[in-house]
N, C-alpha and C positions, 0 to 999 in steps of 0.2 A: 709269375705274380710280380708285379711291380712293387708293392709294398715290401720293405725289408727292415723297416723301424719296428721297435716293440710296441706292442698295444699298451697304451696309456689309460684307456676308458673302454670298459665293455658293459653292455646291457643288453638283456634281452626283454623285448617289449612284448608283454602279453597280448594274446588275440583279442582284438576289438578295443585295445587301449591305445593311447599315443605316449609320445615321449620327446623330450626337446634336449639338447646337448649343444655346447660351445665348441668352436674349433678356431684355431687361430689362422691367420694368413699363412697359406703353404703347408698347413698341416692335411694328412690325408685321412680319409675314414671310408669305411666299408659297411654297406648295407645288405644284409644276406636274408633270403627267403629260406627261412629253415626246414620247412617240410614240403614246400611247393605249391604253386598256385595261389600264393598269397599275395594281392596287391599291397603296395606301400604308397600312401599319399605323402608326398613330400613338399616342404617349404623352407625357405631361407630368408634370414633377417639380417640386415646390418647391425651389428652388435652396438654400434654408437648411436643408431637412429633406427627403431625398428619400423618406421614409416617407408623405409627404403627396404625394399623384399624382392625376392626373386620374382620374375614376371614372365609368365609362360609366354604371353603375346609379344612382349619385347624380345624374348628369346628366339622366337620364330624369325622375327625380322633380323635379327643380329646374324643368324645362320642361314637366313633364306631357307628353311627347312622344318617340315612339320616335326622333326625328330631332332634329338641332340646324339651324335656318335662320339665315340672315343676320340679325345683330343680337341673336342669342342667344348664352348662354354655355355653356361646359362648366365643371363644377366639379369639385373634388377630393373625396377622401373625408372630409375635414373639412367640406364643404358650402361651400368658398370659392370664387368664380371663379377660373379658372387662365387661361383663354383665351375670347376672343370671335370667332366667326366674322363677319367684315366682309363678304366677298364669297364667293359660290359661283359661278364660272365654269365649271359643269360641269353634267351632267345631275341632280346632287343625290343620287347613289346612294353612301349612307355607312352603312355597318352600324354598330350599337352592342350586337350580340348576341353574335357570334361570337367565340371564343379564338383566340389567334394560333396559326398552325402551329408545331410543335415536333417534336422527333425521333419521339414516340410516334405523332403523326398520320401522318407518312410511313411508319412501320412499318405501321401498319393499313392504308394504302394500298398495301401491298405492296412498298415500296422496301428494299433491302437496303444496308445500309452507311450511312454518313454522308451527309445531304442538308442543305444550307443550310436554314435556316428563321428565321421571323421572331421567336421567342421568342429564339434565340440570337443574331440580330442586334442586339437590343435591348440585350442584356447586354453585347454586345462594343463596341456604340457607347458605351454610358454608361461602360464600363471605360476607354474612351480618354480620358475627362474626369475620370477618378479615381473614379467613382461605382460602388459595388458593392451590389447589392441581393440579399437572401436569398428573394426573392419575384418573381413575374412577374405584373405588373397585366394586365387585359384591355385589347386596344388599342382604340381607335375606328379602324374599318376604312374608311378614305376611298377613293373611286372603286371601289367594290365594288357588287355587283348580286345580292343574295340575297333575292329576293322571297318573300312568303308565298304558299302555295296556299290554296284555298278550304277545305281540311280542316287549316289551320293548320301544315302542314309547311313547311320552308324548301328553296328550291331554290338552288344555287349555279350561277349564270350568269355569263357573262363580261360585264365593265363596258361601258357605252354611251360613255365617255369617249373623246374624240378628241385628237390631237396638241395639245398647249398648254394644255388645259382645266386650270384651277386653283383653288385657295382661298387667300384673304387672311384671316389671323387677327392679332389684336392680343393680346400677352401682358397679362394682368391682375395678374401679380405676377413678380417677378424667378424666372426659371424655366429649367429645362434641358428640351428637347424632343427625342425620339428618333423615327426613324422607320426602316421597313424596306421596301425594294422588293421586295415579296413575291416567295419563290422558289418559290411552287406552280407545278408543271409537270405534275402528274399530272391533277388536276382541270382544268376550263375557266376557273377564276376570274381567270385573267391573259390570256384570249384565247389567241392564237396562239402568244406567247412573252413571256419575262420582259424587261423593258426598264428603263432609268434613269429616275430622278426628280430633279428639281431644287429645291434651297433657296435662296430669297433672303431675307436679312434687310436691313430698311430703317433708316437712321438713326434 
């Protein structure tokens, strides 16, 4: 385990809800799938200007890869590093293509009425820190399993994560990060049930 500093901030994000937290440049944090098979939608924003945000499309170009591996960075829409993946203690299934679930997604899946969703979770979590955005960036979908088929279609499968699987990141700028313990319960992308996830920030 790389992280040796003490935990300065700890939060368990309930299943189907979101949470936002701050991290200073150089500070590490860990996101943990507590019970297994629980995707985490993940966003990052420059603290000085939330219009600058983690951009998965810019990150793919930066790394010339569809995935980020330990030692690589994710960058913003201004092509500046915002976070480095330090450790990946999971099967390494982290999608960078699919949009967050939103009200329209659940409508198209046949749900009637309100349903918690990752897009709203992000905005609710940011609002708790006084940040309001007129847009919704695409998330980095951690602990997800969306493999491509031979004819280039995308399958939505349950993650292979086990209880306690986690990722350790290092902030590369003063930033606000937001997560959503994905509320999807119509498709199988969250396995058998929605479960909580844990945030730990280190000194």
